[in-house]
N, C-alpha and C positions, 0 to 999 in steps of 0.2 A: 504494500500500500504506500502511495506517495504521501509524504509529509508536506501538506500544503503550506505549513508555516515556515518551512525551510526555504531560504532564498540565497542564491549564489551571489557573492559579493565581489570577489577578486581572485585572480590567479596570483598566488603569493610566491615571491622569488627571493632566495637569499642574495644579498648584495653587499659584498665586502665594503664597497665605496658607494653609498647611497647617492651622494651628490653626483658622482661621475655617471652612474647609470641613469639618474634622473635627467641630466643634461643630454645624454645620448638619446633617450626616448623623445625628449622635446624636439631635438633636431629631426627626428623621424616624423614629427607632426603630431605627437601626442600632446595632450594638455595636462598640466599638473592640477590636482584637486586639493582642496583644503583638508588636512587631516586633524583629528583630535589628538589630545595628549595622553591617551590611554596606554600607549606603548612606552615602555621605559628605555627605549633605544631609538636611534634614528630610523625614521619610517617615512616613506613618500608613496604617493599613488598617482599614476598617470592613466589617461583614458583616450581612446580613439573616438569618443563621443557616445559609446555604448559599452564596450568591453573595458574592464579596469584591471590594471596590473599593480600589485603592491610590492614595493621594494623594501626589504627588511634587513637591517644590519645584523640582527640576531635571529636566524632561522636555520634549523638543522638541515632541512631539505625542502625542495619546492613542493608546492601543494595548492589546494584550492580552499578558500575560506567562504563559509556560509554564515548567514545570520539566522539565529533560531531563538525567538522569544521564549521565556520560561525554560531556559536551558537546563537548569538543575532537574526539573521534573522530567524533561525529555531524556536526559542522561540516565536517570534512575530507571525509566522505562526500557531504554536500550540495554542496560545491564541486566535487567530482569529477563530480557529476551535472549541473553547470552552473549551480547557484544562486549568486547573489552576495549579499554581506552589506555593510551600510552601516557597521557598527561591530563590532569583535571585541575582547574583553578576555579572553585565554586564557593569560596569563602565569602563572608560578609564584606570584607575589605578588598576582595579580588575583582579584577575585570574578568567576568565569567567567560571561561574558555574551556573547550574540550577538544582533544586531539586524538585521532586514530591514524594508523598507517596502512596504506594499501599494500598488496603483495609485491609491488615494485619499489617500495620505499617512499612513495609520494605521501604527503600529509593531507588529511582531510580535517580542517579546522573549523569548529563551530564556535561562534561568539554570540553573545546575547544582544548586542546592539552594534550599529554601524560604527566604523572607526574613521570614516571620512564623509565629506559632504556628498549628498546624492545628486546635486545639480552639476551635470557634466556634459550638457549638450553643446555641440559646436556646429557652426554653419556649414562647413564643408570638411571632408576628410583630408588628412595630411598626405604627404607623398606616398606613404605605405598603403593608403586606402583603408577599408574596413576589414576587420578580422573575418576570415573565411572559416578556418578550422584550427583547433588545437590538437596537435599530435602528442599523445602522452607515451612515456616509456611503458612498455607492456611485454612481459615475457609470455604470459598465458592469457589469451583473450577471455576465456570463460571466468577465470579468477578475477580479472579486472572488472568484467561486467557485473559479477555478483557483488563486488565491493561498492562500486560507484552507483549502482541502482538504489542503494540505501539513501542516497542524497538527492533523489528526485529525477535522475536522468532516465530517459527512455531508451532502451537498447534497440538497435537496428542491426541485426546480424546478417552476415553474408553467407553464401552457400558453402564456401570452402572452410569456414570456421577459423581461418587465420586472420581475418579482418572483421572489424565491427565498428559501429558508431554509437555514440551516446548523444542524445539530443536533449536540450533544455531551451527555454525561450531565449532566442538571440545567441545561441551557442551550439556548436557542433564539435564533438571530440572524436578523433580518429584513434582506433586501436589497431596496431599491427603486431602480430605475434613475433617476438624476438627484438622489437625496437627498444633501444636503450636511451634515446635522447629526445628531450622535449623540443618541439618545434611549433612556432606560431606562423601560420600561413595567411597572407593577406592578398586581396585582389584590388590592385590600384584601378581607379577609374580610367586613367590614361597611362598605360604601362610605359610607353616610351618617354613621356614627360616625367614620370616619376623617377625613372632610371637616370635621366639627365640631371634632375635636381639632387638626387642622392649621391651621384658620382662625385659631386663637389666636396663632400666631407665624409664619405664612407668608402671603405674598401668592399667592393662587390665582386662576387664570383658566380659564374653560371652553374646551374645544376639541372639535372634531368633525372626524374624518378618515375619510371613507367611512362604514363601519358602526361605527367606533369613536367613543366619546365619553367624556368625563370631565373631569378638571381637570389642569392642568399647572403646574409651578413650575420655577424655575431655581436650581441650586446656585451657590454663590459663584464656583466656577471655570468656570461657564458650562454645565454639563451640564443638558440638559433632562430633567425627570422627569415622567412622566405616570401618573396613577392612573385606571385604566379602570373605567367603570361598566358592569355587566352589562346 
């Protein structure tokens, strides 16, 4: 059963140098959002107008963060159902947070309230365009599907069972058996213009994966970004 009170908030990335990563994403056309002071370490959020990326100075592994009101009661229900948590902060003086780890080491983080402003619309996408898909590390598709469906994603499986997708409003996640690296794939509105703009301050390299082709670049914290050519 889908938990309708659970909402995706951000893709959370470890960033040794938050300022450097922040400036890099801003050059790519992302906008910076106002964050609250609930984190006890440097933290920034960028958005393409819809999809948000959190840059965390202290985070053990990449993951996805969700907002879940009444988190304590929800965690108790999950534990009763047999789920285990790697970390809980649910005390009176705590910023309520619960963390689980998927089979590939990615973190699923639930917090009780937003950690940044929800207003992040922008008139036009930056050079990278809008997010098309997020490709997550995945050794076994079935294991990943079973884990992430707990967080409201709808599974779309393929015939060969080596590939699958997870769908949520405004977001598509790709799972490929044996993949070990996270990738964010974007579709620019004008591919040639985007490449010309990005070439001025980024090192781009061509890639081809099956029917997909385009250019890719790496963010300072190591995230792979691909711009897809139609």
